[in-house]
Structure formats: structure tokens, C-alpha cells
MDAnalysis code that builds the backbone (N, CA, C; Angstrom):
import MDAnalysis as mda
import numpy as np

u = mda.Universe.empty(381, n_residues=127, atom_resindex=np.repeat(np.arange(127), 3), trajectory=True)
u.add_TopologyAttr("name", ["N", "CA", "C"] * 127)
u.add_TopologyAttr("resid", np.arange(1, 128))
u.add_TopologyAttr("resname", ["GLN", "LEU", "GLN", "VAL", "VAL", "GLU", "SER", "GLY", "GLY", "GLY", "LEU", "VAL", "GLN", "PRO", "GLY", "LYS", "SER", "LEU", "ARG", "LEU", "ALA", "CYS", "THR", "VAL", "SER", "GLY", "ARG", "THR", "PHE", "ASP", "LEU", "SER", "ALA", "ILE", "GLY", "TRP", "PHE", "ARG", "ARG", "TYR", "PRO", "GLY", "LYS", "GLU", "ARG", "GLU", "GLY", "VAL", "GLY", "CYS", "ARG", "ASN", "ARG", "LEU", "ASP", "GLY", "THR", "THR", "TYR", "TYR", "ALA", "ASP", "SER", "VAL", "ARG", "GLY", "ARG", "ALA", "THR", "VAL", "PHE", "ARG", "GLY", "GLU", "SER", "GLU", "ASN", "THR", "VAL", "HIS", "LEU", "GLU", "LEU", "ASN", "ASN", "LEU", "LYS", "PRO", "GLU", "ASP", "THR", "ALA", "VAL", "TYR", "TYR", "CYS", "ALA", "ALA", "ASP", "THR", "THR", "PRO", "PHE", "ARG", "ARG", "ARG", "CYS", "THR", "LEU", "GLY", "GLY", "GLU", "HIS", "TYR", "GLN", "SER", "TRP", "GLY", "GLU", "GLY", "THR", "GLN", "VAL", "THR", "VAL", "SER", "SER"])
u.atoms.positions = np.array([
    [-14.964, 3.144, 29.127],
    [-14.790, 3.833, 27.861],
    [-13.300, 4.067, 27.617],
    [-12.891, 3.835, 26.391],
    [-11.507, 4.031, 26.022],
    [-11.372, 5.250, 25.124],
    [-10.244, 5.902, 25.247],
    [-9.897, 7.004, 24.346],
    [-8.775, 6.522, 23.438],
    [-8.923, 6.813, 22.164],
    [-7.969, 6.336, 21.168],
    [-7.455, 7.539, 20.376],
    [-6.143, 7.650, 20.275],
    [-5.554, 8.782, 19.561],
    [-4.479, 8.276, 18.613],
    [-4.588, 8.666, 17.346],
    [-3.565, 8.319, 16.357],
    [-2.633, 9.511, 16.156],
    [-1.423, 9.204, 15.723],
    [-0.478, 10.255, 15.367],
    [0.507, 9.708, 14.351],
    [1.184, 10.616, 13.652],
    [2.246, 10.211, 12.750],
    [1.931, 10.307, 11.280],
    [0.745, 10.743, 10.912],
    [0.432, 10.869, 9.493],
    [1.160, 12.031, 8.858],
    [1.026, 12.136, 7.529],
    [1.657, 13.237, 6.826],
    [1.867, 12.910, 5.368],
    [2.709, 13.713, 4.730],
    [3.039, 13.533, 3.315],
    [4.327, 12.730, 3.208],
    [4.289, 11.661, 2.420],
    [5.433, 10.779, 2.271],
    [5.643, 10.478, 0.796],
    [6.890, 10.361, 0.393],
    [7.192, 10.042, -0.992],
    [6.999, 8.555, -1.264],
    [6.629, 8.188, -2.463],
    [6.515, 6.770, -2.817],
    [7.827, 6.040, -2.560],
    [7.690, 4.819, -2.059],
    [8.859, 4.007, -1.754],
    [9.402, 4.191, -0.354],
    [8.989, 5.240, 0.309],
    [9.450, 5.493, 1.672],
    [8.604, 4.720, 2.671],
    [8.941, 4.878, 3.956],
    [8.218, 4.215, 5.035],
    [7.578, 5.253, 5.946],
    [6.559, 4.802, 6.671],
    [5.857, 5.671, 7.602],
    [5.479, 4.851, 8.824],
    [5.614, 5.475, 9.980],
    [5.213, 4.804, 11.214],
    [4.130, 5.639, 11.893],
    [3.004, 5.005, 12.125],
    [1.909, 5.629, 12.851],
    [1.861, 5.080, 14.277],
    [1.373, 5.898, 15.185],
    [1.228, 5.471, 16.569],
    [-0.222, 5.560, 16.999],
    [-0.620, 4.627, 17.834],
    [-1.959, 4.619, 18.411],
    [-1.812, 4.456, 19.916],
    [-2.358, 5.383, 20.654],
    [-2.322, 5.318, 22.113],
    [-3.736, 5.199, 22.650],
    [-3.932, 4.207, 23.499],
    [-5.239, 3.950, 24.094],
    [-5.163, 4.258, 25.582],
    [-6.133, 4.999, 26.086],
    [-6.163, 5.326, 27.510],
    [-7.574, 5.107, 28.042],
    [-7.716, 5.129, 29.364],
    [-8.996, 4.875, 30.003],
    [-8.990, 3.496, 30.642],
    [-10.099, 2.745, 30.485],
    [-10.224, 1.415, 31.089],
    [-9.472, 0.381, 30.253],
    [-8.164, 0.519, 30.215],
    [-7.367, -0.315, 29.320],
    [-7.258, -1.768, 29.772],
    [-7.655, -2.074, 31.012],
    [-7.587, -3.477, 31.420],
    [-8.596, -4.320, 30.654],
    [-9.566, -3.666, 30.007],
    [-10.535, -4.377, 29.184],
    [-10.039, -4.597, 27.744],
    [-8.924, -4.002, 27.421],
    [-8.459, -4.023, 26.035],
    [-8.014, -5.419, 25.618],
    [-8.509, -5.908, 24.486],
    [-8.107, -7.225, 23.992],
    [-7.328, -7.131, 22.678],
    [-7.560, -6.103, 21.896],
    [-6.843, -5.973, 20.622],
    [-6.900, -4.530, 20.145],
    [-5.927, -4.171, 19.329],
    [-5.907, -2.876, 18.664],
    [-5.798, -3.120, 17.170],
    [-6.624, -2.441, 16.413],
    [-6.627, -2.614, 14.970],
    [-6.370, -1.310, 14.238],
    [-5.823, -1.438, 13.057],
    [-5.605, -0.292, 12.173],
    [-6.484, -0.455, 10.938],
    [-7.089, 0.655, 10.541],
    [-7.983, 0.668, 9.401],
    [-7.662, 1.892, 8.553],
    [-8.169, 1.893, 7.332],
    [-8.007, 3.081, 6.497],
    [-9.256, 3.271, 5.637],
    [-9.470, 4.515, 5.274],
    [-10.622, 4.849, 4.437],
    [-10.175, 5.753, 3.306],
    [-10.509, 5.314, 2.095],
    [-10.244, 6.127, 0.922],
    [-11.418, 7.079, 0.725],
    [-11.212, 8.211, 0.094],
    [-12.321, 9.141, -0.141],
    [-13.470, 8.479, -0.887],
    [-14.641, 8.530, -0.316],
    [-15.818, 7.993, -0.970],
    [-15.934, 6.479, -0.952],
    [-15.084, 5.825, -0.178],
    [-15.118, 4.363, -0.161],
    [-15.293, 3.839, 1.258],
    [-15.555, 2.542, 1.338],
    [-15.715, 1.911, 2.633],
    [-14.369, 1.805, 3.362],
    [-14.447, 1.806, 4.661],
    [-13.260, 1.577, 5.478],
    [-12.776, 0.147, 5.292],
    [-11.458, -0.041, 5.298],
    [-10.910, -1.399, 5.205],
    [-9.894, -1.636, 6.306],
    [-9.823, -2.876, 6.743],
    [-8.850, -3.235, 7.762],
    [-7.456, -3.317, 7.180],
    [-6.471, -2.933, 7.957],
    [-5.069, -2.967, 7.519],
    [-4.299, -4.021, 8.306],
    [-4.337, -3.940, 9.617],
    [-3.633, -4.880, 10.466],
    [-4.101, -4.733, 11.895],
    [-3.827, -5.747, 12.695],
    [-4.254, -5.703, 14.093],
    [-3.282, -6.509, 14.951],
    [-3.367, -6.259, 16.262],
    [-2.509, -6.967, 17.215],
    [-3.331, -7.374, 18.426],
    [-3.228, -8.657, 18.772],
    [-3.889, -9.172, 19.966],
    [-3.055, -8.788, 21.189],
    [-3.699, -8.226, 22.186],
    [-2.947, -7.720, 23.343],
    [-2.377, -8.844, 24.188],
    [-3.095, -9.962, 24.321],
    [-2.675, -11.020, 25.237],
    [-1.404, -11.722, 24.772],
    [-1.337, -12.092, 23.497],
    [-0.186, -12.871, 23.057],
    [0.631, -12.189, 21.963],
    [0.218, -10.989, 21.556],
    [1.005, -10.247, 20.590],
    [0.868, -10.712, 19.159],
    [-0.028, -11.662, 18.897],
    [-0.180, -12.117, 17.512],
    [-0.776, -11.011, 16.662],
    [-0.413, -11.024, 15.406],
    [-0.860, -9.994, 14.475],
    [-1.517, -10.616, 13.256],
    [-2.239, -9.792, 12.560],
    [-2.922, -10.246, 11.347],
    [-2.984, -9.066, 10.396],
    [-2.816, -9.361, 9.079],
    [-2.738, -8.277, 8.099],
    [-3.665, -8.520, 6.912],
    [-4.075, -7.427, 6.320],
    [-4.838, -7.516, 5.083],
    [-3.905, -7.924, 3.944],
    [-4.450, -8.606, 2.952],
    [-3.651, -9.034, 1.805],
    [-3.012, -7.843, 1.101],
    [-3.701, -6.720, 1.121],
    [-3.217, -5.543, 0.386],
    [-1.929, -4.965, 0.954],
    [-1.634, -5.299, 2.214],
    [-0.426, -4.735, 2.831],
    [0.513, -5.800, 3.391],
    [0.113, -7.066, 3.306],
    [0.950, -8.119, 3.892],
    [2.324, -8.102, 3.252],
    [3.345, -8.132, 4.094],
    [4.723, -8.049, 3.619],
    [5.264, -6.630, 3.636],
    [4.371, -5.644, 3.694],
    [4.798, -4.245, 3.756],
    [4.427, -3.585, 5.082],
    [3.554, -4.215, 5.835],
    [3.052, -3.614, 7.065],
    [3.482, -4.428, 8.275],
    [3.739, -3.710, 9.357],
    [4.042, -4.351, 10.632],
    [3.299, -3.608, 11.728],
    [2.578, -4.357, 12.535],
    [1.907, -3.800, 13.708],
    [2.655, -4.308, 14.924],
    [3.091, -3.414, 15.770],
    [3.884, -3.841, 16.924],
    [3.622, -2.936, 18.104],
    [3.937, -3.472, 19.271],
    [3.714, -2.739, 20.501],
    [4.784, -1.671, 20.689],
    [4.372, -0.551, 21.301],
    [5.319, 0.481, 21.657],
    [5.891, 0.242, 23.040],
    [6.432, 1.282, 23.640],
    [7.025, 1.166, 24.971],
    [5.975, 0.791, 26.005],
    [4.771, 1.229, 25.812],
    [3.654, 0.864, 26.679],
    [2.792, -0.162, 25.958],
    [2.179, -1.082, 26.702],
    [1.337, -2.083, 26.043],
    [0.071, -1.463, 25.500],
    [-0.186, -0.209, 25.848],
    [-1.359, 0.472, 25.335],
    [-1.032, 1.374, 24.153],
    [0.174, 1.255, 23.650],
    [0.577, 1.974, 22.438],
    [0.961, 0.949, 21.388],
    [0.374, 1.089, 20.220],
    [0.654, 0.162, 19.125],
    [0.999, 0.978, 17.892],
    [2.011, 0.526, 17.175],
    [2.442, 1.221, 15.968],
    [2.047, 0.433, 14.724],
    [1.820, 1.165, 13.668],
    [1.690, 0.589, 12.333],
    [2.819, 1.164, 11.491],
    [3.679, 0.298, 11.015],
    [4.726, 0.732, 10.101],
    [4.405, 0.182, 8.721],
    [4.394, 1.072, 7.760],
    [4.079, 0.689, 6.391],
    [5.264, 1.057, 5.510],
    [5.822, 0.061, 4.845],
    [7.013, 0.250, 4.024],
    [6.668, 0.283, 2.544],
    [7.639, 0.766, 1.761],
    [7.468, 0.816, 0.313],
    [6.103, 1.414, -0.044],
    [5.860, 2.587, 0.492],
    [4.556, 3.222, 0.321],
    [4.253, 3.497, -1.150],
    [2.967, 3.336, -1.467],
    [2.487, 3.549, -2.830],
    [1.406, 4.632, -2.813],
    [1.195, 5.299, -3.929],
    [0.126, 6.314, -3.954],
    [-1.221, 5.751, -3.508],
    [-1.470, 4.477, -3.772],
    [-2.748, 3.889, -3.377],
    [-2.853, 3.641, -1.877],
    [-1.786, 3.902, -1.136],
    [-1.855, 3.849, 0.325],
    [-2.391, 5.161, 0.898],
    [-2.591, 6.152, 0.041],
    [-3.128, 7.426, 0.493],
    [-4.539, 7.230, 1.032],
    [-4.741, 7.605, 2.292],
    [-6.033, 7.397, 2.950],
    [-5.981, 8.047, 4.328],
    [-7.134, 8.082, 4.980],
    [-7.160, 8.423, 6.400],
    [-7.030, 7.116, 7.171],
    [-6.070, 7.066, 8.056],
    [-5.809, 5.863, 8.837],
    [-6.397, 6.022, 10.238],
    [-7.127, 4.989, 10.640],
    [-7.777, 4.982, 11.937],
    [-7.251, 3.845, 12.802],
    [-7.226, 4.100, 14.075],
    [-6.908, 3.082, 15.060],
    [-8.172, 2.815, 15.862],
    [-8.334, 1.564, 16.281],
    [-9.521, 1.212, 17.041],
    [-9.174, 0.192, 18.108],
    [-9.934, 0.222, 19.193],
    [-9.703, -0.669, 20.321],
    [-10.864, -1.650, 20.475],
    [-10.512, -2.900, 20.710],
    [-11.492, -3.965, 20.900],
    [-11.455, -4.400, 22.362],
    [-12.594, -4.384, 23.030],
    [-12.656, -4.792, 24.435],
    [-13.449, -6.083, 24.606],
    [-13.600, -6.849, 23.542],
    [-14.316, -8.122, 23.648],
    [-13.519, -9.074, 24.536],
    [-14.137, -9.599, 25.613],
    [-13.386, -10.479, 26.519],
    [-12.906, -11.759, 25.845],
    [-11.697, -12.154, 26.175],
    [-11.138, -13.451, 25.783],
    [-11.047, -13.645, 24.272],
    [-10.909, -12.557, 23.537],
    [-10.776, -12.719, 22.082],
    [-9.436, -13.376, 21.797],
    [-9.475, -14.485, 21.095],
    [-8.258, -15.258, 20.847],
    [-7.455, -14.738, 19.681],
    [-8.129, -14.066, 18.763],
    [-7.441, -13.586, 17.576],
    [-8.032, -12.242, 17.193],
    [-7.163, -11.279, 16.921],
    [-7.689, -9.983, 16.496],
    [-8.295, -10.123, 15.107],
    [-9.145, -9.196, 14.770],
    [-9.869, -9.267, 13.520],
    [-9.800, -7.943, 12.782],
    [-9.948, -7.997, 11.470],
    [-9.958, -6.775, 10.666],
    [-11.378, -6.310, 10.360],
    [-12.339, -6.909, 11.016],
    [-13.713, -6.447, 10.880],
    [-13.967, -5.279, 11.812],
    [-14.228, -4.126, 11.264],
    [-14.406, -2.939, 12.089],
    [-15.559, -3.028, 13.070],
    [-16.535, -3.881, 12.765],
    [-17.705, -4.003, 13.640],
    [-17.350, -4.618, 14.994],
    [-16.162, -5.185, 15.118],
    [-15.732, -5.803, 16.370],
    [-15.002, -4.836, 17.285],
    [-14.844, -3.605, 16.861],
    [-14.119, -2.611, 17.651],
    [-15.089, -1.574, 18.199],
    [-14.866, -1.181, 19.434],
    [-15.838, -0.355, 20.122],
    [-15.410, 1.115, 20.270],
    [-14.114, 1.344, 20.241],
    [-13.628, 2.708, 20.432],
    [-12.704, 3.063, 19.274],
    [-12.909, 4.244, 18.718],
    [-12.171, 4.650, 17.527],
    [-11.510, 6.013, 17.726],
    [-10.358, 6.163, 17.074],
    [-9.730, 7.467, 17.022],
    [-10.328, 8.301, 15.899],
    [-9.872, 9.533, 15.800],
    [-10.412, 10.440, 14.788],
    [-9.724, 10.296, 13.440],
    [-8.621, 9.583, 13.413],
    [-7.941, 9.334, 12.163],
    [-6.800, 10.299, 11.903],
    [-5.870, 9.847, 11.077],
    [-4.747, 10.691, 10.673],
    [-4.533, 10.500, 9.166],
    [-4.335, 11.599, 8.464],
    [-4.213, 11.556, 7.005],
    [-2.805, 11.129, 6.608],
    [-2.744, 10.173, 5.698],
    [-1.479, 9.773, 5.089],
    [-1.604, 10.021, 3.588],
    [-0.677, 10.795, 3.055],
    [-0.674, 11.100, 1.632],
    [0.659, 10.673, 1.046],
    [0.592, 9.800, 0.046],
    [1.802, 9.316, -0.611],
    [1.874, 9.951, -1.985],
    [2.852, 10.805, -2.155],
    [2.965, 11.558, -3.399],
    [4.374, 12.095, -3.545],
    [4.816, 12.183, -4.774],
    [6.131, 12.766, -5.040],
    [6.005, 14.267, -5.287],
])
């Protein structure tokens, strides 16, 4: 079982940047990918970006491609999401999730492929 904790949310002005952190602990040798997701009030969760642990490849949703970067922190079990040029429509609860599927070659933005989830962190973009 993995424990997933997000941090770094808050109130940010439009046009600014925000960096979120996700730390995974527990049986991390099973970890194959870390993904970032967000949920708008009353709407379905959507994938934002993910990083494959083995080779560091990343994948992004069209809605954030070019503005988002998912990268490893100082520990391989910490992954950051940096979102630039923030817009009011980026306001959501952001979740981090861990995928322990063996030998996954490419991370995915499908939430059904992730087994452990954090509780989420609120990001509000407003002037």
C-alpha cells in the first residue's frame, strides 16, 4: 500500500505560476508512474499530466500542454507539477495518484489505472 500526499495549493493570481508537490511513501519499489489530476466542482475528474518512473517520460492533457511540467523532485518518490500562466479555469482540486502496474511502458491520464490517491489540494486562480 502506498501513501500519497499533495502539497503546494493555494490562491494564485492569473498569469502566475504554481508548483505542486506529490510525495509517495510505503512500498515504493512497486511504483511505476505518478499522475496529476484535477476536479472541478460538480464535474468529472480529468487527467493533467503524468511521469513514468522508469524512464522519466511525461505526458500531458491538451488543456495544459505547453503550460504544465511534471518533473521529479530530489527523491524519485517526489514528483512536482508546475503550471504556468495560470487561468481562472485552472481553479480546481488537484490530486496526485500512484500507479503500481508492473512494467507499464507509458504513464496514462486515465484515473482508473492508478491505485493510490492523495486527498487533494485546492488551487484557486483569482485576482
